N, C-alpha and C positions, 0 to 999 in steps of 0.2 A: 503494500500499499505506500502511495505518495502521501508527501505532507501536505500535497492542494487537495488533495480527496479527504482528508480528515480536516483540514480545516472547512472544505464546503460542507461535511458531515456537521460539522460544530455550528456552521452559520445557519445551518436548516435546524438545527434544536433553538437556535435563539431567536429565528423567525415565526416558530411553532407556535402557536397558540396552546397553551397545556388543558388537558383533560386528564379526568380520571383513568385509569385502566380498566378493563373490560372485566378483569378478575375482583378487581375492587366493586364496579358493579353488581356483578353477580352474588358475591357475599351479600351485598346488603340484601338483595331479591330476596335470596335463599333464607337469610336470618327472618326477613319480616314476616315470608310465607311460612316459616316455622312458628311466629309465634302466633300469626291467624288461624294454622291447622297444626295442632300437635303431632299428627302422622308424619309433620316432616321436619321433626327435630328427637334428639335424645334428650333432649334439655327437660328436666322437672322442674316445676316450679311448686313451690309448698307454699308460698305466700303471694297474696295479689299483688301487694308492692315490688316483688321481685318482677314481674311482668313489665309493669308500669314502670320498672327501672330501665328496664333494656327497650320499651319503647322509645323512652324518652335521647335513649344513646342510637338509636335509629333514627329520630329526626335531628339528632346533633352530624351524624353519618351523611344523609342527604344533605342536608345544609353544607357541610365541606364539599360535598359532589356538586354542586349546583354552583359552590363558589369557584371550582374549578374549569366551570363549564366554558366551553371556548369564546360566547359571547355573554361573558358574564355583566360586562356593563348594561344590557339592553334587561336584563331581568332583576330582581329583586331577590335574590337567593332566599331570606328568613319569609318573605310575605309567602313565596311558592311552595317553601316547606311545611309553614302552617297549613295551605288550602290544600294539600294533597293530604297532610293527616287528616283534615278535616272530614276528605271522602272516603276514608279508608273503609268505616263503618257501612256506609253504602256499596262499597266492592263489596266487601265481606258477606254481606247479604246477596248480593247477585251471586257471587261464587257459591255461596250453599245451591244456590237455584241451580247452577249449571252441574255441580255435581249430585244434585236430584234426579236432574235430567237425563246425568249419564248412566248413572243406575239403573234409570227405570226402564232405560231404551235399551239395555243390553241384557240378554239372558244370561251370558257366561260371565257378570258382576257378582261377586259373594258378597258385598256390603261396600257402603260410601266409603270406608274407609280405604277399604282395597283400590277406589277408584283415586282418591288421593294421593295415596302412597306410591302406587306403580303406574298409573294410567299415563301417557305422553300429550294425550289431547288436554288433561286436567293441567298439565304444567303449562302446556303453552298458552292455552286460555287464562290461567291465573296470572302469568308475567304480563300477557296480553294488557291484560285489565288495568294494572300497575303501571304499564307502559302508555297506555291511554290515557291516565289522568295526568301525567305527566305531558303528555302530547296537547293535551286541551288546554294546559296551562301556557302553551307557547315555548314549550321546550322541546326540542328536536333531537338533538342527535341520543341523546341518553336514554329516551325510548326506543330510538333504532338498535342501541348498544342491549338494553333488556330483551325484545324479541328475538334479535339474531342470538342470543347467548339461548333462547328455547328453542328456536330455528335450529342449532347446531346439535343440541341437545336431545331434538325430538324429529325433525327432518318436517316440521310444521311450519311456515312460515306466514306470520300474520303482522302486516302492517299495523305499526299503532294507531295510526292516522284513521283506520277502519270502523266503522260503528257498528255493535255487534248487543244486539237485544239480549235479554235474560235466559236462561233455561238453555244457554248454547251447548250442543253436543259435538264432537268431533270423536269420532269412532276408527280406532287403529290409526291413519292419520296421517300415517309415512306420504311426504310429496302434496300434503294441501298446500295450496298459495291463495291468501287472501290479500286483495289488492289497497290499497292506500284509500280509495274513495268509495271502497264497497259500504254497503248500507243493508244490513242485515237485521230481519224482525228477532222476534221472540220466538223462541221453542224451535229451533231450525237446527236439524242433522246433518250433518258431511262425513261423508265417509272417504277413505284413503284415496291419494292422487286428483282431489277435485282441484279445479282453479279459477281462482273468479278472479279475473284479469279484463285487460284493457287490448282493446282493438287494434291500439296504434300506441307504439311506444316515442311519440315525437317530443321533443323536448317541449315546443311552444304549448303542448297541450298540460303543463306541468300545474296551472292552475285550475285544470276543469276538472270535473265529475268523468271518469275514465272506466269507473269499473263498476258492474251492475249492482240492481237492488234486490233483494231476495225477502219475500214476508213473510210473514208469521207463519207457522208449521209446517215448512217446506222439507220435505228431504232429497239430500242430492247424493246419488250412490256413486262409488268408485270409477272414478277414468274419466266423471263430466266435467265438461269445460264449457262456462258461461263469461263471455267476453260482452263489451260496452257499458259505457255510463248511459244511456240511454235503455238499457235490456234491464227490464222489471220478468223476475219469476212472481207469479200470483199466490197467495197464498192458499196454505193446504194443496199446493203442486208436489207431484213426486218426479224427481227427473232420474231416469235410467242411469246407469251406467256406460261411460265411453261416448257419451253423446255430446255435439258439438252445437252450442247454440248463441244464436250473434242477435237475436229478436225475442222482444216481448213475448211470456207465455202467460197465457189466461190464467185466473185462480181454479182451484181445485182439477187442473190437467195433470194428465199424466204424460210423460215424454220419455221413448226408450229409443234404443238403436236399433234398425233393421240393418242386418246384412243382405245386401244385392248378391251376394253368391248363389250359385243355383247347386242343389244339393241331386 
């Protein structure tokens, strides 16, 4: 290595805005989920004060993480931390509904405890819901880090900007992609390999609704692809496996892939 190369690297470090490492963000998220759900931690709490103290420490940690945000001049880290934790009770209640929907929708599930402990769909949804609250506070980089942690662990890719209603269920989950401007209603169930994406990835469309709307009580089976910001899947519809949809579907529809092969 030349001295010039080392000098270039050093200058890059001086110019680059500081940001918390993904490991630090992951630790924060996992500790918070461990407080929300005892199945995700091995730490016993014999006194309520101990749990309250750990929550307080996590509030301080989030403040420090946000203070390291690349554009920290544009946010109030203290205010955003308070607003995030004010939303935590609501997030918790919605997550309990997600767990219930997963348990009731999967005959293989033994208990809700099993869902929390071992289902990749739950982990992806839980981290998404935390990330979404930060995204709603106009914090962009940290939420993307959070959902990418879940993506790398589960194979489920949910953009924190997506809007997802209560009672959401991802079964199996590997290969699921949910885009930034998706709007998903209540009690929707998605299987592995489902893509809710855009018809075009042109940069000029960045501020537009590019991803579909999925209304309440829709089921999308494995390999289904639904594309486009104007595409609406009507409530109580069933979208079969390996379908390709770029136009709206009326409520209570059943759409299935039909092979053209001769047998």
